[in-house]
C-alpha positions as CSV (number, residue, x, y, z in Angstrom):
1,X,-10.7,7.8,21.7
2,X,-12.1,5.5,19.0
3,X,-11.8,6.3,15.3
4,X,-14.5,8.7,14.1
5,X,-14.9,6.9,10.8
6,X,-17.3,4.0,10.3
7,X,-14.9,2.2,8.0
8,X,-11.3,2.9,6.9
9,X,-9.9,6.0,8.4
10,X,-8.3,8.0,5.5
11,X,-5.9,9.8,7.8
12,X,-4.2,6.5,8.4
13,X,-3.1,6.4,4.8
14,X,-0.7,9.2,5.4
15,X,2.8,8.1,4.2
16,X,4.3,8.7,7.7
17,X,1.6,6.6,9.4
18,X,0.7,3.7,7.0
19,X,4.0,1.8,7.3
20,X,3.5,1.4,11.1
21,X,-0.2,0.7,10.6
22,X,0.7,-2.0,8.1
23,X,3.0,-3.8,10.6
24,X,0.5,-3.5,13.5
25,X,-2.5,-4.7,11.5
26,X,-0.6,-7.7,10.3
27,X,0.3,-8.5,13.9
28,X,-3.3,-8.0,15.0
29,X,-4.6,-10.4,12.4
30,X,-2.0,-13.0,13.4
31,X,-2.9,-12.6,17.0
32,X,-6.6,-13.1,16.2
33,X,-6.2,-16.1,14.0
34,X,-3.5,-18.1,15.9
35,X,-5.7,-19.5,18.7
36,X,-8.6,-20.2,16.2
37,X,-6.5,-22.2,13.7
38,X,-4.4,-24.3,16.1
39,X,-3.6,-27.1,16.3
40,X,-4.1,-28.0,12.6
41,X,-2.6,-24.7,11.3
42,X,-0.2,-22.1,12.4
43,X,0.1,-18.4,11.4
44,X,3.6,-17.3,10.4
45,X,4.6,-13.6,10.0
46,X,7.0,-13.5,7.0
47,X,9.1,-10.6,5.6
48,X,9.7,-9.8,2.0
49,X,12.9,-7.8,1.5
50,X,14.3,-5.8,-1.5
51,X,16.4,-2.8,-2.1
52,X,15.1,0.3,-3.8
53,X,15.8,4.1,-3.9
54,X,14.2,6.4,-1.3
55,X,11.3,8.0,-3.1
56,X,12.3,11.3,-1.4
57,X,15.8,11.1,-2.7
58,X,15.1,11.8,-6.3
59,X,17.8,12.9,-8.6
60,X,17.4,16.6,-9.1
61,X,18.7,17.6,-12.5
62,X,21.2,20.4,-12.9
63,X,19.5,23.2,-14.9
64,X,20.6,23.4,-18.6
65,X,23.9,25.2,-19.1
66,X,23.4,28.6,-20.7
67,X,24.5,28.3,-24.3
68,X,25.2,31.4,-26.4
69,X,25.3,31.0,-30.1
70,X,27.9,33.1,-32.0
71,X,27.7,33.4,-35.8
72,X,30.8,34.3,-37.7
73,X,30.6,36.9,-40.5
74,X,32.7,34.7,-42.8
75,X,30.3,32.6,-44.8
76,X,33.0,30.0,-45.4
77,X,33.0,29.4,-41.6
78,X,29.3,29.1,-41.0
79,X,29.4,27.3,-37.7
80,X,27.8,27.6,-34.3
81,X,30.1,27.7,-31.2
82,X,28.6,26.8,-27.8
83,X,30.0,28.7,-24.9
84,X,29.1,27.5,-21.4
85,X,28.7,30.3,-18.8
86,X,31.1,29.6,-16.0
87,X,29.7,28.5,-12.7
88,X,31.5,29.8,-9.6
89,X,29.4,28.0,-7.0
90,X,28.3,24.4,-7.0
91,X,24.6,23.5,-7.2
92,X,23.0,21.4,-4.5
93,X,21.4,18.3,-5.9
94,X,20.0,15.0,-4.4
95,X,20.9,11.6,-5.5
96,X,18.9,8.4,-5.0
97,X,20.0,6.6,-1.9
98,X,19.7,2.8,-1.8
99,X,17.6,1.6,1.1
100,X,16.3,-1.8,2.2
101,X,12.6,-2.3,2.4
102,X,11.0,-4.9,4.7
103,X,7.4,-5.7,4.1
104,X,5.5,-8.1,6.3
105,X,2.8,-10.6,5.3
106,X,1.1,-13.6,6.8
107,X,1.2,-17.3,5.8
108,X,-1.1,-20.0,7.2
109,X,0.7,-23.3,7.2
110,X,-0.3,-26.8,8.0
111,X,1.3,-28.1,11.1
112,X,3.5,-31.1,10.5
113,X,3.8,-30.8,6.7
114,X,4.5,-27.1,6.6
115,X,2.3,-26.9,3.5
116,X,1.4,-23.3,2.6
117,X,-2.4,-23.0,2.7
118,X,-3.1,-19.3,2.6
119,X,-1.2,-16.1,2.0
120,X,-2.6,-12.8,3.5
121,X,-1.2,-9.6,2.1
122,X,-1.9,-6.0,3.0
123,X,-0.8,-3.8,0.1
124,X,1.7,-1.1,0.9
125,X,2.3,2.1,-1.1
126,X,5.3,0.6,-2.7
127,X,3.2,-2.3,-4.0
128,X,0.9,0.2,-5.8
129,X,3.4,2.3,-7.7
130,X,5.9,1.4,-10.4
131,X,9.3,0.2,-9.1
132,X,11.0,-2.7,-7.3
133,X,8.4,-2.9,-4.6
134,X,5.6,-3.5,-7.2
135,X,7.8,-5.8,-9.2
136,X,8.7,-8.0,-6.2
137,X,5.0,-8.2,-5.1
138,X,3.7,-9.0,-8.6
139,X,6.2,-11.8,-8.9
140,X,5.2,-13.2,-5.6
141,X,1.5,-12.8,-6.5
142,X,1.9,-14.6,-9.8
143,X,3.7,-17.5,-8.0
144,X,0.8,-17.8,-5.6
145,X,-1.8,-17.7,-8.3
146,X,0.0,-20.4,-10.3
147,X,-0.2,-22.7,-7.2
148,X,-3.1,-24.1,-5.2
149,X,-2.4,-21.6,-2.3
150,X,-5.3,-19.4,-1.3
151,X,-4.7,-15.6,-1.5
152,X,-6.2,-12.8,0.6
153,X,-5.2,-9.3,-0.7
154,X,-6.3,-6.3,1.3
155,X,-6.0,-2.9,-0.3
156,X,-6.7,0.0,2.2
157,X,-5.0,2.6,0.0
158,X,-6.9,5.0,-2.3
159,X,-3.8,6.1,-4.2
160,X,-1.9,4.0,-6.6
161,X,-2.3,1.5,-9.4
162,X,-4.7,-1.4,-8.8
163,X,-3.6,-4.9,-8.8
164,X,-4.7,-6.9,-11.9
165,X,-8.0,-8.7,-12.0
166,X,-10.7,-8.9,-14.6
167,X,-13.3,-6.2,-13.9
168,X,-10.9,-3.3,-13.3
169,X,-13.7,-1.0,-14.2
170,X,-15.1,-1.5,-10.7
171,X,-14.7,1.8,-9.0
172,X,-14.2,1.8,-5.3
173,X,-11.9,3.4,-2.7
174,X,-10.8,0.1,-1.1
175,X,-10.9,-3.6,-1.9
176,X,-10.4,-7.0,-0.3
177,X,-9.7,-9.9,-2.7
178,X,-10.3,-13.5,-1.6
179,X,-9.0,-16.0,-4.1
180,X,-9.4,-19.7,-3.4
181,X,-6.9,-22.0,-5.0
182,X,-9.7,-24.4,-5.8
183,X,-11.8,-21.8,-7.6
184,X,-9.4,-20.1,-9.9
185,X,-9.6,-18.1,-12.1
186,X,-12.6,-16.8,-10.1
187,X,-12.3,-14.8,-6.9
188,X,-14.4,-12.9,-4.5
189,X,-13.9,-9.1,-4.5
190,X,-15.2,-7.0,-1.7
191,X,-15.3,-3.4,-3.0
192,X,-16.2,-0.7,-0.6
193,X,-15.8,3.1,-0.2
194,X,-14.8,5.5,2.5
195,X,-18.4,5.8,3.9
196,X,-18.7,2.0,4.2
197,X,-17.9,-0.4,7.0
198,X,-15.1,-2.7,6.0
199,X,-16.8,-6.0,5.1
200,X,-15.9,-9.1,7.0
201,X,-14.8,-12.1,5.0
202,X,-14.1,-15.8,5.5
203,X,-10.5,-17.0,5.5
204,X,-10.0,-19.7,2.9
205,X,-8.4,-22.9,4.2
206,X,-8.4,-26.5,2.9
207,X,-11.7,-27.8,1.5
208,X,-14.0,-29.0,4.3
209,X,-12.4,-26.9,7.0
210,X,-14.4,-24.4,9.0
211,X,-13.4,-21.0,7.7
212,X,-13.0,-18.3,10.4
213,X,-14.6,-14.9,9.8
214,X,-12.1,-12.1,9.8
215,X,-13.7,-8.8,11.1
216,X,-11.1,-6.5,9.6
217,X,-13.0,-3.5,10.7
218,X,-12.9,-4.6,14.3
219,X,-9.2,-5.5,14.1
220,X,-8.3,-2.1,12.5
221,X,-10.3,-0.3,15.3
222,X,-8.3,-2.3,17.9
223,X,-5.1,-1.1,16.4
224,X,-6.3,2.5,16.3
225,X,-7.3,2.4,20.0
226,X,-4.4,0.4,21.4
227,X,-1.7,2.5,19.7
228,X,-3.3,5.9,20.4
229,X,-3.6,7.1,16.8
230,X,-6.1,9.8,18.0
231,X,-3.1,11.5,19.7
232,X,-1.2,11.6,16.4
233,X,-3.8,12.6,13.9
234,X,-4.8,16.3,13.5
235,X,-8.4,16.2,12.1
236,X,-8.4,19.9,11.6
237,X,-6.2,19.3,8.6
238,X,-7.0,17.7,5.3
239,X,-6.2,14.0,4.8
240,X,-3.2,12.9,2.8
241,X,-3.4,11.6,0.1
242,X,-6.1,14.1,-0.9
243,X,-9.7,13.1,-0.9
244,X,-12.1,13.4,-3.8
245,X,-14.4,16.5,-3.9
246,X,-17.4,14.5,-2.7
247,X,-15.4,12.8,0.1
248,X,-14.0,16.1,1.3
249,X,-17.5,17.4,2.0
250,X,-18.6,14.1,3.6
251,X,-15.5,14.0,5.9
252,X,-15.8,17.6,6.9
253,X,-19.5,17.1,7.9
254,X,-18.6,13.9,9.8
255,X,-15.7,15.5,11.7
256,X,-17.7,18.5,12.6
257,X,-20.5,16.3,14.0
258,X,-17.9,14.5,16.1
259,X,-16.5,17.8,17.4
260,X,-13.1,17.3,15.8
261,X,-13.3,20.4,13.7
């Protein structure tokens, strides 16, 4: 069954679904581009790795020890004595567990020279919240922007901190940034909302080359259909992360019209 949404499906943003979607969408983009770009260019699936702590393995603080203050009657010994109440049973706590994160991205390279022409990134939840994931991506992003490499940055996540660009007052649910190395500091921003079809965009290459049009909406729909996301998503429940008040009403109407609620 096809996705019921005209654009991005907000249910795919669920933290249990998006990591898999991230991997599959990258693979689908590579599959689409490879025959179009050859023989001058090749598409490489690369992996960025770093270690962080599991967001669900947060350190749970032990409650403050009960302290009783005892005042002596002797004014010459006017001191407070802290007495800790004895604990007969240990408290269960969680500690951060180090885990290795692997994030895929695409690189378009020139055949023969292996020159890096374009980097394609699909932002992950770890890229959009403070921590090692964002730090690693921001460092990579800065390196790309200091070079002549083209950057395509796809943000299909409503939650989290936006990546830096002038004009952060632009309010939209989702974004695609196309930044040509020859046109910096300017870039093309495709801003769109939940109700909108994901806009298609041209993949920047070397000057003078024909730029293929990436129909991201069609590729995302292919992933949804091929990997049976309709069998996983329960549309009778609310989307995670939570929708805005206006979007809740719009989604409810849409899903009822589709017979999914």
